[in-house]
C-alpha positions in Angstrom: 13.1 18.7 -26.5 15.7 21.5 -26.4 16.4 24.2 -23.9 14.2 24.2 -20.8 10.5 24.3 -20.1 8.1 24.0 -17.2 5.9 21.0 -16.4 4.1 21.0 -13.1 6.9 22.5 -11.2 9.7 20.6 -13.0 12.5 22.1 -15.0 12.7 20.0 -18.1 16.1 19.7 -19.7 17.2 18.1 -23.0 18.0 15.0 -20.9 14.7 14.4 -19.2 11.0 14.2 -19.9 8.7 13.6 -17.0 7.1 10.2 -17.3 3.3 10.3 -17.6 2.9 7.3 -15.4 5.1 5.2 -13.1 4.1 1.8 -14.3 7.0 0.1 -12.5 5.9 1.5 -9.2 2.4 0.1 -9.9 3.9 -3.3 -10.3 5.7 -3.3 -7.0 2.6 -1.9 -5.4 0.8 -5.0 -6.7 3.5 -7.2 -5.1 3.0 -5.3 -1.8 -0.7 -6.0 -2.0 0.1 -9.7 -2.6 2.3 -9.6 0.5 -0.6 -8.2 2.6 -3.0 -10.8 1.3 -0.7 -13.7 1.9 0.2 -12.4 5.4 -3.5 -12.3 6.1 -3.9 -15.9 4.9 -3.7 -16.8 8.5 -7.2 -15.3 8.9 -8.6 -18.5 7.5 -7.3 -20.2 10.7 -9.0 -17.8 13.1 -12.1 -19.7 13.9 -12.7 -18.0 17.3 -10.7 -14.9 17.0 -7.4 -16.6 17.8 -5.0 -18.5 15.6 -6.3 -21.9 15.1 -4.2 -25.0 15.8 -4.3 -26.0 12.1 -2.2 -23.0 11.0 1.4 -23.6 10.0 2.9 -20.9 7.9 5.5 -23.2 6.4 2.7 -25.6 5.3 0.9 -22.9 3.3 0.7 -23.3 -0.5 3.9 -22.5 -2.4 5.7 -21.4 0.8 9.1 -22.4 -0.6 8.6 -19.9 -3.4 6.5 -17.2 -1.7 8.1 -17.3 1.8 9.0 -13.6 1.6 5.3 -12.8 1.2 4.1 -15.1 4.0 6.6 -14.0 6.6 6.2 -10.8 8.7 8.0 -7.7 7.5 8.6 -4.3 9.0 8.8 -2.8 5.5 5.4 -3.5 4.0 3.4 -0.6 5.6 6.3 1.9 5.4 6.5 1.0 1.7 2.8 1.8 1.2 3.1 5.2 2.9 6.3 6.1 1.2 5.0 5.2 -2.2 1.9 7.2 -1.6 3.9 10.2 -0.4 6.2 9.9 -3.5 3.2 9.7 -5.8 1.3 12.6 -4.3 4.3 14.9 -4.2 4.8 14.0 -7.9 1.2 14.5 -8.9 -0.1 17.3 -6.7 2.6 19.2 -4.8 3.3 21.9 -7.4 -0.4 22.4 -8.2 -1.3 22.7 -4.5 1.5 25.1 -3.9 0.5 27.3 -6.9 -3.2 27.2 -5.9 -4.2 25.7 -9.3 -6.1 22.9 -7.5 -8.4 24.0 -4.7 -8.8 22.2 -1.4 -12.4 21.4 -2.4 -11.4 19.8 -5.7 -8.4 18.0 -4.2 -10.4 16.4 -1.3 -13.5 15.6 -3.2 -11.5 13.9 -5.9 -9.9 11.8 -3.3 -13.3 10.9 -1.7 -14.8 10.1 -5.1 -12.0 7.7 -5.7 -11.9 6.0 -2.4 -15.2 6.3 -0.6 -17.7 4.3 -2.8 -15.9 1.0 -2.5 -15.1 1.6 1.2 -18.8 2.1 1.9 -19.8 -1.1 0.0 -17.2 -3.2 1.8 -18.0 -1.7 5.2 -21.7 -2.7 4.8 -20.8 -6.1 3.4 -18.5 -6.9 6.3 -21.1 -5.7 8.8 -23.6 -8.0 7.3 -21.1 -10.9 7.0 -20.0 -10.5 10.6 -23.6 -10.8 11.7 -24.1 -14.0 9.7 -20.8 -15.4 11.0 -21.4 -14.6 14.6 -24.9 -16.1 14.4 -23.3 -19.3 13.2 -20.3 -19.4 15.5 -21.1 -17.0 18.4 -17.8 -15.2 17.6 -16.4 -12.5 15.3 -14.2 -13.3 12.4 -10.7 -11.9 13.2 -11.9 -8.3 14.1 -14.2 -8.1 17.1 -14.8 -4.4 17.6 -17.9 -4.4 15.4 -20.1 -2.1 17.4 -22.1 1.1 16.5 -19.3 3.4 17.6 -16.7 1.7 15.4 -19.1 1.5 12.5 -19.6 5.3 12.7 -15.8 5.8 12.9 -15.3 3.6 9.9 -18.1 5.4 8.0 -16.2 8.7 8.3 -12.8 7.0 7.7 -11.5 8.0 11.1 -11.3 4.4 12.5 -7.5 4.7 13.1 -7.4 8.3 14.4 -7.9 7.6 18.1 -5.8 5.9 20.7 -6.3 2.1 21.3 -9.4 2.0 19.1 -8.6 -1.5 17.8 -9.3 -3.0 14.4 -12.9 -3.4 13.3 -15.1 -4.4 10.4 -13.0 -4.4 7.3 -9.8 -4.2 9.3 -7.3 -3.3 6.6 -9.2 0.0 6.1 -7.1 1.4 9.0 -4.4 2.1 6.4 -6.9 4.1 4.3 -8.0 6.0 7.5 -4.4 7.1 8.2 -4.0 8.0 4.5 -6.9 10.4 4.7 -5.2 12.2 7.5 -2.0 12.3 5.4 -3.9 13.9 2.6 -4.9 16.7 4.9 -1.4 17.2 6.2 0.0 17.0 2.7 -2.3 19.8 1.4 -1.5 22.1 4.3 2.2 21.4 4.0 2.3 22.0 0.2 0.3 25.2 0.5 3.0 26.5 2.8 6.2 24.8 1.9 5.7 23.2 -1.5 8.6 20.6 -1.7 11.0 22.3 0.7 13.4 19.5 1.7 14.2 20.9 5.1 10.6 21.3 6.0 9.9 17.7 4.9 12.6 16.4 7.2 11.3 18.5 10.1 7.7 17.3 9.6 8.8 13.7 9.2 10.8 13.7 12.4 8.5 15.8 14.6 5.3 14.2 13.4 6.6 10.7 13.9 7.7 11.5 17.5 4.8 13.8 18.6 1.9 11.7 17.3 0.4 9.7 20.2 -1.1 7.2 17.8 1.4 4.6 16.5 -0.3 4.2 13.2 -0.5 8.0 12.6 3.1 8.4 13.6 4.1 5.7 11.1 2.0 7.4 8.4 3.6 10.8 9.0 7.1 9.4 9.1 6.9 7.4 5.9 4.5 9.5 3.8 6.8 12.5 4.1 9.8 10.3 3.7 8.2 9.5 0.3 8.1 13.2 -0.3 11.8 13.4 0.5 12.5 10.6 -2.0 10.6 12.5 -4.6 12.7 15.6 -4.0 15.8 13.4 -4.4 14.4 12.0 -7.6 13.6 15.5 -8.9 17.2 16.6 -8.1 18.7 13.7 -9.9 16.7 14.0 -13.1 17.3 17.7 -13.2 21.1 17.3 -13.4 23.0 17.5 -16.7 23.4 13.7 -16.9 20.8 11.9 -14.7 21.4 8.6 -16.6 24.6 8.0 -14.8 22.6 7.2 -11.7 19.5 5.7 -13.4 21.6 3.1 -15.1 23.7 1.7 -12.2 21.3 2.2 -9.3 18.6 -0.4 -10.5 21.3 -3.0 -10.9 22.7 -2.3 -7.4 19.2 -2.5 -5.9 18.5 -5.8 -7.8 21.7 -7.2 -6.4 20.8 -6.2 -2.9 17.4 -7.8 -3.2 18.9 -11.0 -4.5 21.3 -11.2 -1.6 18.5 -10.4 0.9 16.2 -13.1 -0.5 19.0 -15.6 -0.5 19.9 -14.9 3.1 16.3 -14.9 4.2 15.4 -18.1 2.4 14.3 -20.7 5.0 15.8 -23.7 3.1 19.1 -22.1 2.0 21.8 -22.1 4.7 24.8 -19.9 3.9 28.0 -19.6 5.9 27.0 -19.5 9.6 28.9 -16.3 10.1 26.8 -14.5 7.5 23.5 -15.8 9.0 24.6 -14.7 12.5 25.7 -11.3 11.2 22.3 -10.7 9.6 20.5 -11.4 12.9 22.2 -8.5 14.6 20.0 -5.5 15.5 21.9 -3.2 13.1 20.4 -5.2 10.2 16.8 -5.4 11.6 15.7 -2.3 9.6 17.6 -3.3 6.5 14.5 -3.5 4.3 13.1 -0.1 5.5 16.4 1.9 5.5 18.0 0.4 2.4 15.8 -1.6 0.2 12.7 0.6 0.4 14.2 3.9 -0.7 16.5 2.3 -3.3 13.6 0.3 -4.8 11.4 3.4 -5.2 14.2 5.6 -6.6 15.5 2.9 -8.9 12.2 2.1 -10.5 11.2 5.8 -10.8 14.6 6.7 -12.4 14.3 3.7 -14.8 10.8 4.8 -15.7 12.2 8.3 -16.6 14.6 6.6 -18.9 12.2 4.0 -20.3 8.8 5.8 -20.1 6.9 2.7 -21.5 8.5 0.2 -19.2 5.9 -2.0 -17.5 3.0 -0.4 -19.4 1.6 -3.8 -20.4 1.1 -4.5 -16.7 -0.7 -1.2 -16.0 -3.9 -3.0 -15.2 -2.2 -4.2 -12.0 -2.1 -0.7 -10.7 -5.7 -0.1 -11.6 -7.0 -2.8 -9.3 -4.6 -2.7 -6.3 -7.0 -0.5 -4.3 -9.9 -2.8 -5.1 -7.9 -5.9 -4.2 -6.8 -4.4 -0.9 -10.4 -3.5 0.2 -12.0 -6.7 -1.1 -9.7 -9.4 0.1 -11.0 -9.4 3.7 -14.7 -9.5 2.7 -13.9 -12.3 0.3 -12.2 -14.2 3.1 -15.2 -13.7 5.4 -17.5 -15.0 2.6 -15.3 -18.1 2.1 -15.2 -18.9 5.9 -19.0 -18.5 6.1 -19.3 -21.0 3.2 -16.9 -23.4 4.9 -18.8 -23.2 8.2 -22.3 -23.4 6.6 -21.4 -26.4 4.4 -19.3 -28.1 7.1 -16.2 -28.2 4.9 -12.9 -29.4 6.3 -10.9 -26.2 7.2 -7.8 -27.8 5.8 -9.1 -26.7 2.5 -7.4 -23.4 3.2 -4.0 -25.2 3.0 -4.6 -26.4 -0.5 -3.1 -24.7 -3.6 -6.4 -25.2 -5.5 -8.3 -23.1 -3.0 -5.6 -20.4 -3.2 -5.8 -20.3 -7.0 -9.6 -20.0 -6.9 -9.5 -17.4 -4.2 -7.1 -15.2 -6.2 -9.0 -15.7 -9.4 -12.2 -14.6 -7.6 -10.4 -11.6 -6.0 -8.9 -10.4 -9.2 -12.1 -10.8 -11.1 -14.2 -9.0 -8.4 -11.6 -6.2 -8.3 -11.6 -5.8 -12.0 -15.4 -5.7 -12.1 -15.5 -3.3 -9.2 -13.0 -0.9 -10.8 -14.5 -1.1 -14.3 -18.2 -1.0 -13.6 -18.6 0.6 -10.2 -15.6 2.7 -8.9 -14.8 4.4 -12.2 -18.3 5.2 -13.3 -19.4 6.5 -9.9 -16.2 8.6 -9.6 -16.9 10.2 -13.0 -20.5 10.8 -11.9 -19.5 12.4 -8.6 -16.8 14.6 -10.2 -19.1 15.7 -13.0 -21.6 16.8 -10.3 -18.8 18.7 -8.6 -18.0 20.5 -11.9 -21.6 21.7 -12.4 
């Protein structure tokens, strides 16, 4: 392509063609979902809403290889919000700013994508909690399963209040905050498009003024993702963006390698290095350094190699389904263990983990293929009429 042309707000040069899909970002999103699920593996050891004595993180299946997924991380949730912000500013910011997509179309398309599976999992967990509490006289992990919280979950506002607590399909709190971010995103883009200074102001003020910690976190990192997109846009619009896109992924990969090496529980480096990494200045290393570099590196590499990661595109298709279905599947598994009086140590076995993930992936694929996609098309076709 010669000269210059317009594509959804981008100036295209002879050096750059906007990728149609960020397959590589879908892959790391899948890894982040895996991180969430393995962090939630401890749910299996919550027999009475408290961590059971049988839980030992180090004893979990494949811990030596998957330790980075089992251990707590301050970067997982910021990554989700940042990736969401990056993606939405890429897909929608120019169209919202120009008014080529109405607020009705924007929000109904979001609801058509997210709401059907949310409702199904909400009802499934409500029924499952009734069954579980009838068997054990306790709730499974999340105890705020009353009418008020059900209504809040029903309207996806379960994380909007102060000290509301987790309830029903607990991980949906992230989706609740996301819905608020979509509202702020639309209002922002209608007024400021992708103005970098405005993004910084909203990110800082929103994160400090919001009384709800979850919402503050969402504002801070969703709009940080928008800033990353602006940086990405500036890089790819230069005369030679490949100077950055070639070396940055290798630098990021090297930093990840060093981080994993230092964090490995069974590899002990020079004591001075280990003690240095424990200092407060490095406590936000993953959020401040690895998170933005990872998103930028993969996005830039995708711009250079547009088909990179395409064979794994199915991962991105089912990440939302896996996120919403993993807790209901855990609840079902625990009900089965209690009902059939199975030794809870089964949750420590690799065979159970393999079966669990096989069931989760299969259920997610079926849900995406035969429920979410068809009902979304049906709802949107009704909107178009």
